[in-house]
C-alpha positions, 0 to 999 in steps of 0.5 A: 499499500502507498500512502499520500500525504497531500497538504495545502501550503509548504513546509518551511525549513526549520524545526517543524520540517525537521521532525516531519522528516524524522517521522517520515524517515521512521515510518518508511523504514518501519513500514516496508516490513509491514506492507507500506510500499511508499509514503509520498508528500505532495505539497499544493500551493495555497489559493490566492483567491480573494474569498475563503469559499473560492480558496477552498474550491480552488485547492479542492480542485488542485487536490482532486487532480492529484489524488488517484481515483481509486485511493481511499481518501482521509480528510483531516478536520477538526469536526472529524472522527477522533481515533486512538493510536491503536484504532488509527492503526487498525483502520490503516491496517484494515485498508492495507489488508483489504488490498487498497493500493493508495490511501490519501490523507488530505491536510487542508489550508487556513480555510479548511477543506472544500465540501466537494472533498468531504463528499468523496472522503472515506474518513474524516479524522480529527487530531482533537477539537483544537485548530492546528497549523497545517505543519503541525498536523503533518507532524502529528499524522506522520508520527501516527503512521510510524506509530501504526507501523510499530503497532503492527510489527510489535515494536515497543514504541507504542505502549498501552 
């Protein structure tokens, strides 16, 4: 299974980029033995439209143009479902075990995600009710993907 992380906006150099790179590297290394072929980060330019609805529409179109048609689409949104790390690993593992080729996690920009994406999404997940900067969401998502691989392999990183 391949994992795509599509994020509106760029990760600027600094501590956040370093931490994201660290979890990506760990997830890639641990994932190979657990059925993850690749994890790819795709950054999508933020819309420069004057109003929020137009920005969300333009960003949704850009995302839709990149996500493969058969991908399992997962949106990250504060209004989504919250999962424990073990439940996240179970959900991701189910898609892997069902033979899903691509799981695409979508991280919106400052205005959120367009409704057209929500209609296509298999799941909408939340990392809590707080609003997080997209850079932090990317780090938390990559850490959870890494944690999932350690749960699958019985590695002691995750403790119940």
